[in-house]
Every structure is written in C-alpha cells, then in structure tokens.
N, C-alpha and C positions, 0 to 999 in steps of 0.2 A: 143701281146708280143711282147718286145726288147730282143729276142735270142742274147747272147753274147759267146756261146759256140757249137763245133758242134761236138761230139763225134761218131767213126765210126770205126765198126768191120775192117777184111782184106775182108779174105773168105768170100765170098758168101754174100760179100756187095760188097768195092770197088773193087776186083777181080773178074773177068766173069769167069765162070767155066774152061776155058784155061788158067787159070791164069795171065791172060793179063789186064793190066789197059785201057781200052778206054779213046781215045783222051777228050773226052765230059764229062768223070768222070774227070781229070786231071781239064779241064775247069773250073768245078764247084764248087771244091774248094781253083782255084785261083780266083773268083767271091766270094767267102765267104772269102776268107784272105783279100782280097781289101774292104772290107765292115768293115775291124777288127775285123771279128770272130774268136775266136782261132779254131783251129782246133785241135784234139787231136783221136790218133789211139789207140785202146781198144783191145788186141787180148791175145791168149796163146799161141803165137811164142813168141819164143826170141826174145830180142831188137835187134839182126844182122837182123836179118829178118824184123822187123817195123822196124827199121830205113832205111832200102833198099828203101823202099816204100814211106818213108816219104821224103828223098829226093829226088826221084824224083815229089812228090808232091810239093815239095820247101816249106816244113814243118820245123819250126824249135820251138819247141814246146818239152812239156812231153807227151813222150810215155809211156800205161799204158802197161805191158809187161808180160809176162808168168803166166797169169790170176791174175795180179796186185803184184804178191811178187817182180817186179822189175821197177821202175819208172824212168827213166833220159828223159833229152834229150842228153846226151852224155855219152857215155859209162864207162867212164873213171869216171863222176860226179853223181850219182845218187841220188835221193833224198831218195830214200825208196829202200830197201831191207828186204829181208826176207828170210830164207831157211830154209830146215826141217837140221836137226841135221843130225851127223852121224852115232852116234849109231840106231838112229829111220830108215835114211834110211837103214842100212846092214838089221837091223830086218825086214823091209817094202821090202825089193829083196829078202833074203829068203823064207819067205812066198810067194811073186808071183813068181819065181820060181817053183815052183808048178803047173802052170799053164802053157799048149802051150801059150806063151802069146809072141809080142815085147814088152820090159823094157827100156824106155828113161830116163835116168837121166840126169836134163836136168838144166844148169844154162845160165848166161847171155855170159859164156867166150866159155864154150863149150858142149858135147852131148857123153856121154858114155851109147852105146845100147849092148841089149846081141846078138849074132848073133842064129838066128831061121832056123833049118832046118824042113822046108815041103814042102808037095806034088807043083807041080805046081802050081795046079789049085787054091791054099788056098794064094800065097805070095803075090799076090796083094792087100789081106786083112790086111796086114800090114805091108809093104813095106811102107817107108817113104821116103819123098823126102830129099835132100843132100841141104844144103842153100850157098853152091858155093860161100864161100866168105874168104880169105886167113885170116882176122883174128876172126874164129870160125873156133875150133877145133872140130873134128866128129869122134869118133872112134868105133871101133865095138871088142867086145872082147867073147870068148864062154862060160866065166862061169863071171856074175856080181859082184856077192859073191866073189869067190875070187880073185877079181881084188879087193873090195873093202876093203877083207883081208891084201892085201899089199899094198894098196892108199886109207883110207877115204876118202869120197867124203860127202859134205854137199850142196845138188842142194835145187835148189831153186824151183823146181816142178818135181814131175817123173811121166810118160805119159805112160798108157798101153792100149795097142792093142791088145785086144783078140779075142779068136777065136770062140769065138759064144758069143749069149747076156747071157744065163744060168752061164757063167761062171764072165760074167763081174761083172753081181745084185751078184752073191755067193759075190764072192771078196769085192766088196765094202761094204757088210754087215756083213764079218768078218774083214776086216779095221777100220771101225765104232767102232766094240766093242772094237775092240787091244788096238788102236793106240787115246790119247785124243792131241795129236800135231799135229795131221794132218788133214785135208778135203777132202772130194772127191767130185769130180765135172763130169757129164757127159758132152759129147758135143755129138754135132749132127752127127759125123763122128761114134761113137761108142767107142770114146776112153775115156777112166779115166785119168786124171787127178787130180793128189793128190798134193797136195800144205800146206802149213804154215798153222795150226788152225788161220782161222779168214779174212784167205789171199780169195779175188774175184773181180772180175775184176770194180764190184760196193764200191767195200770198195777201190779201185784201182785212180777211177775217184771222191769220195768223195776226197781223198786225195788232188788229182790236181786242185777240183775246190775251196776247204779251203785255197789253195795256193796263187792261182789268184783273192782271194777274188769274186767268183763266187757263186750265187745262184742258187738253185734247179731248180725254174723257168723259168732260162734262160737258161736253158742247153739243145738241140733236140740230141738224140741216133738214129742214124740207127743201125740198127742189124738185123740178121739173124739166127742167132744160140740157142736154147735155153738154156745153161747159159749166154745168155744176155736179158733173161727174169726180172730180178729185174733193170735191167739197164731201159729198155723199161718202166718199172711201176713205177721207180721213178722220168724219167724226165720230164720234163715241159713239154715236147712232144714226146713223143716215140713214133720211126717211124719202120716197120716194112718192108722187103724185100717182092717182090714178091715171091720170091722164099724159102721163110721161111714156116715152118708147122704150121699149123691152131694154134697150140697151141702159138707159138709167135705170130701171127698174132691178136688173140683173146688179147694179154697184148698191143697191139699196140694203141694209140692216130689215127695213121693213117696208111693206106699202101700204098707203095710205087712203082712202077714196080718193075721186076724181076731184078738181078745182070746182067742177059745177055742181058737186052734190056733198062742199065743204067740207074738202079732205084734211083741214088744218087745223078745223075746229075738232074734228072724231079724231085726230091723232094726239092732240094736247088735251083732251078728256082723259083720253083713254093714258095715255104717260105719264102725266101730269098729277091726275085725283089721288094718288096715293103719296106723294113725296109731299111735306110740312114745308110750310115755307123758310123760307132758307134763315129768315133772321131767329126765328125760334128753333132749327137747328143747331144754330150759332151759340145762343144762350146757354144751351142742355149740352154743348161742347161736342153737339156730335160731329161736327165740320168745323172749318176753321173761319 
C-alpha cells in the first residue's frame, strides 16, 4: 500500500516523558516529508501549543487541535472552528463548580481557569503547565461563573481535571443527561474534555483528508491515548506506541517502541523506507 498521510499525536507519541522531541524523531518526520507524505498533528492541545511543535518539525500543514474543534495551518486562517455556545458554557461551569476540580475554558487564543485551593499533596494532580507563548493568554480567576457573568465566553473546549475518578464518572453521566449540545471525552491523564457535539479527533482528521483528497487506506495514524482508538481503528495502518495501554494496543494493526525509545522514528523508518517519493510515483503514473 502507498501511504500519503502520517497523523500523529503529540504527548506520549512525538514527545518523550520529559517533554522533549528527540533528534531521531525530527529526522524521521523530515524523512517522511521528503517522500511527499502529508504529516499532520492531532491533539487535544490548543493550536499555539501544537504549532510550536509543528514549527520545530518544519511542518506547514493543517493541524487538528482542541480534539478537532479547531483546524488550521495558520491561527488567523482556520478551515474549521466549532465552539460551545455562551449559555451552555455558563450552565456547564455552574454545574462543574460543585466539584473540587480544575476547570479550564480553552479556545485558540486563550485559556480561562479557576483557582483551586488544595492540600500540597493534591496540587500535582490538577496543575497544568503554562504555554509560554506571547500570543496565547492564560488567566486564573477565583470564580469562573462570576467571570462569565461579566464577560460571557464561547470556548472550543472545556477541560476538567477531577481529584478522583468517581467524580469524573458521575459528572460525565450527568453532563450527558443534561446537555445535548456537548460531548464528553475521557483522556488518559484523567482529564475530561468537553467539546461541541459531534467533535472528535477522528472527525477532524476526516475533514483534513477530504480537503487533501486522501483516502482512509492511505493514512497512517500513530497514537498512544484512549481517545485515539477511533483514529487507530479507522486508519489504513493504525499504530500504537509501546507506552500505550493494552486497550489502545489491541485496537492497532502494529505496535512500535515507546515514546522514550523513539517509537515514531522506528515506525517511520520501518514502514516508509521502501516507499518511493510520491512525486516519483506520480511521474511514472503508478499513482494519481
């Protein structure tokens, strides 16, 4: 099979556990690019965070961010945007504030979060890293509902980090019963991502593939998180990282090494080294 697209998650896939991008991974992405493969990133992160990784990898392509709610190659020129409307956001936040949880309203340009007073031994379970980007604003407030009452917001995603699993499952069930306008996605780190109804990483990738005229069987997906299982099952070649859970691995066609063992580089070299550059294959009319 001739593959035309490589779709990758960021955390747990491209990045090592220390947050770094290994040199061999950069070289592997460049290797795929040189063969004419369209490389895209698919992430729950905001566009600014994903775009920093894309620039390091020298990618100039559509990035599927915020679980698929914001797709763009440039911040100012998105090709797809979906948001949770202001009224639903306000009602959702009021409900979530009944739990001891970190709540973040996330858009392509800013994050608004609640301040949470916790014992020291619990802080690490809900603390988020800042983005370190001058173009991206992060603000913490004492009360999100009060802030929204003064300045309504329509975010693309709401991230919630609960203190315990029981609260997460209880809140997810209640949200599904109360709101038809939003969907809940559970991520590997225990975060509950709340997005506009119908939004997902898979639908985001489908949108990009349709735009680039790339078929399902021509796509390779590499992932590590449970919210990437639909992507891995859908792709022509679904690849799970060695550090992924058994549930993710069982959904995959192929399992590569872990992120700390440069699993992306290993997979790309193994599967793309025999594939000729797409321009050459088009020139000899092997593909259109």
